[in-house]
C-alpha positions in Angstrom: 23.1 50.7 136.2 25.3 47.6 136.3 28.5 46.8 134.4 26.7 44.6 131.9 24.2 47.4 131.0 27.2 49.8 130.6 28.9 47.3 128.3 25.8 47.0 126.1 25.5 50.8 125.8 29.2 51.1 125.0 28.8 48.5 122.2 26.0 50.5 120.7 27.9 53.8 121.2 31.0 52.3 119.5 28.8 51.3 116.6 27.6 54.8 116.2 31.1 56.3 116.5 32.4 53.8 114.0 29.6 54.8 111.6 30.7 58.4 112.0 34.3 57.5 111.3 33.3 55.6 108.2 31.2 58.6 107.0 34.2 60.9 107.7 36.6 58.6 105.9 34.4 58.3 102.8 33.9 62.1 102.6 37.7 62.8 102.8 39.0 63.8 99.4 42.2 65.4 98.1 40.3 68.7 97.6 39.2 69.0 101.2 42.2 67.5 103.0 43.8 70.9 103.7 40.8 71.6 106.0 41.2 68.3 107.9 44.9 67.7 108.1 45.1 70.3 110.9 42.7 68.2 113.1 45.4 66.0 114.7 47.0 69.3 116.1 43.8 70.7 117.4 44.4 71.7 121.0 40.8 72.3 122.0 39.4 69.0 120.8 42.5 67.3 122.1 42.2 68.7 125.6 38.5 67.7 125.9 39.1 64.1 124.6 42.3 63.9 126.6 40.6 65.0 129.8 37.8 62.5 129.3 40.4 59.7 128.8 42.2 60.8 132.0 38.8 60.7 133.8 38.3 57.2 132.4 41.7 56.2 133.9 40.9 57.3 137.4 38.9 54.2 138.4 41.6 52.0 136.9 44.3 53.8 138.8 42.6 53.7 142.2 43.7 50.1 143.1 47.3 50.8 142.4 47.9 54.2 144.0 48.6 54.9 147.6 45.7 55.7 149.8 47.0 59.3 150.5 47.0 59.9 146.7 43.4 58.9 146.0 42.1 62.4 146.6 44.6 63.8 144.1 43.6 61.8 141.1 40.9 64.1 139.8 42.9 67.3 140.4 45.9 65.7 138.7 43.7 64.9 135.7 42.8 68.6 135.5 46.4 69.7 135.9 47.8 67.3 133.3 45.1 68.3 130.8 46.0 72.0 131.2 49.7 71.1 131.0 49.0 69.0 127.9 47.1 71.9 126.3 50.1 74.3 126.6 53.0 71.9 126.0 52.0 69.0 123.8 51.9 69.2 120.0 49.4 67.0 118.1 47.2 66.9 121.2 44.1 65.5 119.5 46.1 62.7 117.8 47.5 61.7 121.2 44.1 61.8 122.7 42.7 59.7 119.9 45.5 57.2 120.5 44.7 57.1 124.2 41.0 56.7 123.5 41.7 53.8 121.1 43.9 52.1 123.7 41.4 52.5 126.5 38.5 51.4 124.3 40.4 48.3 123.1 41.3 47.3 126.6 37.8 47.8 127.9 36.1 46.0 125.0 38.4 42.9 125.0 38.0 42.6 128.8 34.2 42.9 128.8 33.8 40.7 125.7 35.4 37.8 127.5 33.6 38.6 130.8 30.2 38.6 129.2 30.9 35.9 126.6 30.3 38.0 123.5 29.8 35.8 120.4 32.9 35.4 118.3 34.9 37.0 121.0 38.2 36.0 119.4 37.4 37.9 116.2 36.3 40.8 118.2 39.5 40.7 120.3 41.6 40.9 117.1 39.6 43.9 115.9 40.0 45.6 119.3 43.7 44.8 119.4 44.1 46.3 115.9 42.4 49.5 117.2 44.6 49.4 120.3 47.8 49.0 118.3 46.7 52.0 116.1 46.2 53.9 119.3 49.7 53.0 120.4 51.1 54.4 117.2 49.0 57.6 117.4 50.1 58.2 120.9 53.8 57.5 120.2 54.0 59.1 116.8 51.1 61.4 116.6 51.9 62.9 113.2 50.9 59.4 111.8 47.3 60.4 112.1 47.8 63.4 109.9 49.8 61.2 107.4 47.0 58.6 107.4 44.4 61.2 106.7 46.5 62.5 103.8 46.9 58.9 102.5 43.2 58.2 102.8 42.4 61.4 100.9 44.5 60.4 97.9 44.5 56.6 97.8 41.2 54.8 97.2 42.8 51.6 98.5 43.6 53.1 101.9 40.2 54.8 102.0 38.2 51.7 101.4 40.4 49.4 103.6 40.2 51.8 106.5 36.4 52.4 106.0 35.9 48.6 105.7 37.7 48.0 109.0 35.6 50.6 110.9 32.4 49.5 109.2 33.1 45.9 110.2 34.0 47.0 113.7 30.8 49.1 113.9 28.6 46.3 112.6 30.2 43.8 115.0 29.6 46.2 118.0 26.0 46.9 116.9 25.1 43.2 116.4 26.8 42.2 119.7 25.0 45.0 121.5 21.7 43.9 120.1 22.3 40.3 120.9 23.3 41.2 124.5 20.2 43.5 124.8 18.0 40.6 123.6 19.6 38.2 126.0 18.9 40.5 128.9 21.2 39.1 131.5 24.9 38.3 131.5 25.9 34.8 130.5 
């Protein structure tokens, strides 16, 4: 499996995840927010997503770490995941932030590498996602506050859902176009 095939699959997976986020946002209401406002603090979901994000970082860290440290990258990912589980509050919100940052970086890089149509528009959408990730990582309680705001405000609900719907549709259409093209441009 080459990098271009992985990019096509990631685009389609991003479309599916965006659709799930839109579905979640549209179902979020003021009468069920008490069930969901604890999600950003969920340690179990946070440690799983955080560990996956740390695994994603290992290939990116390999070129910049010393040779003697290469064998330590995976064990350090495990150790830091365990430490995060016990000592970090809002672990899922932080993991979502890290996931958004990593996704934005990857998508922007690959969209320019493989000449995705309307790459500038896609880059702005990805940067928006990455900036949200920066906020969720730095101030993780903002994810809880946004969920509360979405539950009570129709404007926030529809603007957020529209962003993820547009992002998902763009990812889906770009994935289909790249699948139809077959080879990298």
